[in-house]
C-alpha positions as CSV (number, residue, x, y, z in Angstrom):
1,M,38.8,-42.7,81.1
2,A,35.8,-44.3,79.5
3,P,35.2,-44.1,75.7
4,G,33.3,-41.0,74.9
5,E,33.9,-39.3,78.3
6,P,35.6,-36.2,76.9
7,L,32.7,-35.6,74.5
8,M,30.2,-36.1,77.4
9,R,32.2,-33.6,79.5
10,E,32.2,-31.0,76.7
11,S,28.5,-31.5,76.2
12,S,27.7,-31.2,79.9
13,I,29.6,-27.9,80.0
14,I,27.5,-26.5,77.2
15,L,24.4,-27.7,78.9
16,E,25.3,-26.3,82.2
17,S,26.3,-22.9,80.8
18,S,23.2,-22.7,78.7
19,T,20.6,-23.7,81.3
20,M,20.2,-27.3,80.1
21,L,19.7,-26.5,76.4
22,T,20.8,-29.3,74.1
23,V,23.8,-28.6,71.9
24,E,21.5,-28.2,68.8
25,D,19.2,-25.8,70.6
26,H,22.2,-23.9,72.1
27,A,23.5,-23.4,68.5
28,A,20.1,-22.2,67.4
29,L,19.9,-19.7,70.3
30,S,23.4,-18.5,69.6
31,K,22.4,-17.8,66.0
32,A,19.3,-15.9,67.3
33,V,21.5,-13.7,69.5
34,D,23.6,-12.8,66.5
35,L,20.5,-11.9,64.4
36,L,18.7,-10.0,67.2
37,E,21.6,-8.2,68.8
38,R,24.5,-7.9,66.3
39,S,22.9,-7.3,62.9
40,S,21.4,-4.1,61.6
41,L,20.0,-2.6,58.4
42,T,22.9,-0.1,58.5
43,L,25.5,-2.8,58.0
44,R,23.5,-4.2,55.0
45,L,23.2,-0.8,53.4
46,T,26.8,0.0,53.9
47,T,27.7,-2.8,51.4
48,L,25.4,-1.1,48.9
49,A,26.2,2.6,49.4
50,G,29.7,2.5,51.0
51,K,30.8,5.9,52.2
52,Q,27.7,7.5,50.8
53,L,25.9,6.0,53.8
54,E,27.4,8.8,55.9
55,M,24.9,11.1,54.1
56,V,21.9,9.1,55.3
57,G,21.3,11.2,58.3
58,R,21.0,14.4,56.2
59,A,19.7,13.0,52.9
60,L,16.0,13.6,53.8
61,P,14.3,16.9,54.8
62,Q,13.0,17.3,58.3
63,R,9.4,17.3,57.1
64,A,9.9,13.8,55.7
65,T,9.7,12.4,59.2
66,Q,6.0,12.8,59.6
67,I,5.4,11.4,56.2
68,I,7.6,8.4,56.9
69,N,5.9,7.7,60.3
70,G,2.4,8.0,58.9
71,A,3.3,5.7,56.0
72,A,4.8,3.2,58.4
73,E,1.7,3.2,60.5
74,L,-0.6,2.8,57.6
75,A,1.5,0.0,56.1
76,I,1.4,-2.1,59.3
77,K,-2.3,-1.6,59.7
78,T,-3.2,-2.5,56.1
79,A,-0.7,-5.4,55.8
80,L,-1.6,-7.5,58.9
81,R,-5.0,-8.8,57.8
82,A,-3.9,-9.3,54.1
83,A,-0.8,-11.2,55.1
84,L,-2.6,-13.7,57.3
85,A,-5.5,-14.1,54.9
86,T,-3.2,-15.3,52.1
87,T,-0.8,-17.5,54.2
88,S,-1.3,-21.2,54.7
89,H,-1.7,-22.0,58.5
90,K,0.0,-25.4,58.2
91,I,2.5,-25.5,61.1
92,G,6.1,-26.4,60.2
93,T,6.1,-25.5,56.4
94,P,9.5,-24.0,55.4
95,A,9.5,-20.3,54.7
96,A,9.9,-19.1,51.1
97,N,12.2,-16.2,52.0
98,G,14.0,-15.8,48.7
99,W,10.7,-15.4,46.8
100,H,9.5,-12.7,49.2
101,R,12.9,-10.8,48.9
102,T,12.6,-10.9,45.1
103,L,9.0,-9.5,45.2
104,T,9.9,-6.7,47.6
105,A,13.0,-5.9,45.5
106,A,10.7,-5.3,42.6
107,S,8.4,-3.0,44.6
108,G,11.6,-1.2,45.8
109,A,12.5,-0.2,42.2
110,A,9.5,2.3,42.3
111,G,10.7,3.6,45.7
112,G,14.2,4.2,44.2
113,A,12.8,6.0,41.2
114,F,10.3,8.2,42.9
115,G,11.5,8.4,46.5
116,L,9.2,10.0,49.1
117,A,6.5,10.5,46.6
118,A,6.1,6.8,46.1
119,L,6.3,5.8,49.8
120,S,2.6,5.7,50.5
121,V,2.1,3.3,47.6
122,E,5.3,1.2,47.8
123,L,5.6,0.8,51.5
124,P,2.2,-1.0,52.1
125,V,3.0,-3.4,49.3
126,S,6.5,-4.2,50.5
127,T,5.4,-4.4,54.1
128,T,2.6,-6.8,53.2
129,L,5.0,-9.0,51.4
130,M,7.4,-8.9,54.3
131,L,4.7,-9.7,56.8
132,R,3.7,-12.7,54.8
133,S,7.3,-13.9,54.9
134,I,7.5,-13.3,58.6
135,A,4.3,-15.3,59.0
136,Q,5.9,-18.2,57.2
137,I,9.0,-18.0,59.3
138,A,6.8,-18.1,62.4
139,R,4.9,-21.0,61.1
140,A,8.1,-22.9,60.3
141,Q,9.2,-22.4,64.0
142,G,5.9,-24.0,65.2
143,E,3.7,-20.9,65.8
144,N,0.0,-21.2,65.4
145,L,-1.2,-18.5,63.1
146,D,-4.8,-19.0,64.1
147,N,-4.0,-17.7,67.6
148,P,-4.7,-13.9,67.6
149,E,-1.7,-13.2,69.9
150,T,0.6,-15.0,67.5
151,A,-0.6,-12.7,64.7
152,L,0.4,-9.7,66.8
153,H,3.8,-11.2,67.5
154,L,4.3,-11.0,63.8
155,L,4.0,-7.3,64.0
156,E,6.5,-7.2,66.9
157,V,9.2,-8.1,64.3
158,F,8.9,-4.6,62.8
159,A,9.6,-3.0,66.2
160,L,12.4,-5.4,67.0
161,G,14.1,-4.6,63.7
162,G,13.9,-0.8,64.3
163,R,17.1,-0.2,66.2
164,K,18.8,3.1,65.5
165,P,22.2,2.7,63.8
166,G,25.0,2.0,66.3
167,E,22.7,1.8,69.3
168,E,21.0,-0.9,71.2
169,M,17.2,-0.7,71.2
170,L,17.2,-0.3,74.9
171,E,19.5,-1.4,77.7
172,G,19.0,-5.1,77.8
173,G,18.4,-5.3,74.0
174,Y,15.9,-7.7,72.6
175,F,14.2,-8.8,75.8
176,A,13.9,-5.2,77.0
177,L,11.9,-4.2,74.0
178,R,9.8,-7.3,74.2
179,M,8.8,-6.2,77.7
180,V,7.9,-2.8,76.5
181,L,5.6,-4.3,73.9
182,A,4.2,-7.1,76.0
183,K,1.3,-5.3,77.7
184,S,0.1,-3.7,74.4
185,V,0.3,-7.1,72.6
186,S,-1.6,-8.8,75.4
187,D,-4.3,-6.2,75.6
188,A,-4.7,-6.2,71.8
189,A,-4.9,-10.0,71.7
190,R,-7.6,-10.1,74.3
191,F,-9.6,-7.5,72.4
192,I,-9.3,-9.3,69.1
193,A,-10.2,-12.7,70.7
194,A,-13.3,-11.1,72.4
195,K,-14.5,-9.4,69.2
196,S,-13.5,-12.3,66.9
197,A,-12.1,-9.6,64.5
198,G,-9.4,-7.1,64.3
199,D,-11.0,-3.6,64.6
200,Q,-8.0,-1.5,63.9
201,T,-9.7,1.6,65.2
202,A,-10.0,0.3,68.7
203,P,-7.7,2.2,71.2
204,V,-5.8,-1.0,72.2
205,I,-5.0,-1.8,68.5
206,V,-4.2,1.8,67.7
207,R,-1.8,2.0,70.7
208,L,0.1,-1.2,69.6
209,I,0.3,-0.2,66.0
210,S,1.6,3.3,66.9
211,L,4.2,1.8,69.2
212,I,5.4,-0.5,66.5
213,A,5.3,2.0,63.7
214,A,7.5,4.4,65.7
215,Q,10.3,1.8,65.7
216,F,9.6,0.7,62.2
217,G,9.7,4.3,60.9
218,I,13.4,4.5,62.0
219,V,14.5,1.9,59.4
220,V,11.9,3.0,56.8
221,G,13.6,6.5,57.0
222,E,17.0,4.9,56.7
223,K,15.9,2.8,53.7
224,L,14.4,5.8,52.0
225,A,17.5,7.9,52.6
226,A,19.7,5.2,51.1
227,Q,17.4,5.1,48.0
228,A,17.8,8.9,47.7
229,L,21.6,8.8,47.6
230,P,23.4,9.5,44.3
231,L,23.8,6.5,42.0
232,I,21.2,4.5,43.8
233,G,18.1,5.2,41.7
234,A,15.5,2.6,40.6
235,L,18.0,-0.3,40.3
236,G,19.6,0.5,43.6
237,G,16.2,0.9,45.1
238,A,15.4,-2.7,44.4
239,A,18.7,-3.8,46.1
240,V,17.9,-1.6,49.1
241,N,14.5,-3.2,49.4
242,Y,16.0,-6.7,49.1
243,A,18.4,-5.8,52.0
244,F,15.5,-4.3,53.9
245,T,13.4,-7.5,53.6
246,Q,16.3,-9.7,54.5
247,H,16.9,-7.7,57.6
248,F,13.4,-8.3,58.9
249,Q,13.5,-11.9,57.9
250,D,16.6,-12.4,60.0
251,I,14.9,-10.6,62.9
252,A,11.9,-12.8,62.5
253,L,14.0,-16.0,62.5
254,G,15.8,-14.8,65.7
255,H,12.5,-13.8,67.4
256,F,10.6,-17.0,66.6
257,T,13.6,-19.2,67.4
258,V,13.6,-17.7,70.9
259,R,9.8,-18.2,71.2
260,R,10.1,-21.9,70.0
261,L,12.8,-22.5,72.7
262,E,10.7,-20.8,75.3
263,R,7.9,-23.3,74.6
264,I,10.4,-26.1,75.2
265,Y,12.4,-24.9,78.2
266,G,10.4,-22.1,79.6
267,P,10.9,-18.3,79.2
268,E,13.2,-17.8,82.3
269,A,15.6,-20.6,81.2
270,V,15.9,-19.3,77.7
271,R,16.4,-15.8,78.8
272,E,19.2,-16.8,81.1
273,A,20.9,-18.8,78.4
274,Y,20.4,-15.9,75.9
275,E,21.9,-13.4,78.2
276,Q,24.9,-15.6,78.9
277,I,25.6,-15.8,75.2
278,R,25.0,-12.1,74.6
279,L,27.2,-10.9,77.4
280,S,30.0,-13.4,76.6
281,G,30.1,-12.2,73.0
282,K,30.4,-15.8,71.8
283,S,27.9,-16.8,69.2
284,V,27.7,-18.1,65.6
285,G,30.8,-17.2,63.6
286,R,32.6,-15.8,66.6
C-alpha cells in the first residue's frame, strides 16, 4: 500500500458522500446543518428558566399575539435600512458577534422590566442590532451587501430562526422554508432594483415582510414569555435577549455558510450533501 493511501481513501469517501465537497467545506456544511436544523431558542431559554419554561405557552394573554406580530413586523421594516446604512460593505471582514450580543442584552433589560409594554420600543432596537450583526456575518461569508437581493436574504434569517419549539419549520426543514420565501424575495429584489430604493409600502415588500414577521413573531413571543416568568425580571431579560441574539447569529452563520458553498459547488450539489448529513444524523459534535 502506498504511503498516504489510507488517508486518501478516507478523504475520497467523504468527498463521494458529500457530492465532492472538500473535507474543510464538508465540516463547514455539517456545522451549518447543526445550526439550522438542530438548534432552537427553546433550548437556550431552558438553560435560563429551567422548568419554568413549561409555563411559556400560557405566560402571555391571548391578546398579546396581535401586539407581538405587529411589533415584529414594525421591527423588521424599520431595522433593514438602518442596519445596512451603518454597516461597512467590505467583503470578508469578521463579524463582531459578541459586541452585538452585549448591546442587545442591554436593550433586553428594559423588556424584562416592563414586558409587553416595552416591546414596541425595545424590539426595533434589538432587531436593528441583530440585523447589523447578521449583515456582518453575511459579509464575512462573502456576500455583497450592495446587492438588493442579498439585503433581503438578511431578513430571511428572522424567518429561518422562527421554528416552533419541538417542531420542524416545514417537512424538509431549512430548504423547504427557503423555497417558500424564494418568490417573495425575488419579487421584492426586482422591485428594489428597479426603483433604486426600498419603498416598504409597495405590495411586494409588504408581502415579504409579513411572511417573515409571522415566523419571527413565534420566537418574539417565546422570548417575551420567558422574560415574564417569575425571577426573570430586568437582569434575566438581558440574559434572554443575549440568548435571543445568539440564536439568530447562529442561524445566520448556518444560512450564509450554505449560500457561500452554493456559490462554489452549485445549489443542487450543496443541497444533496446537506440532506445526506441531515438524514444521517451525523454532524458536528455527533
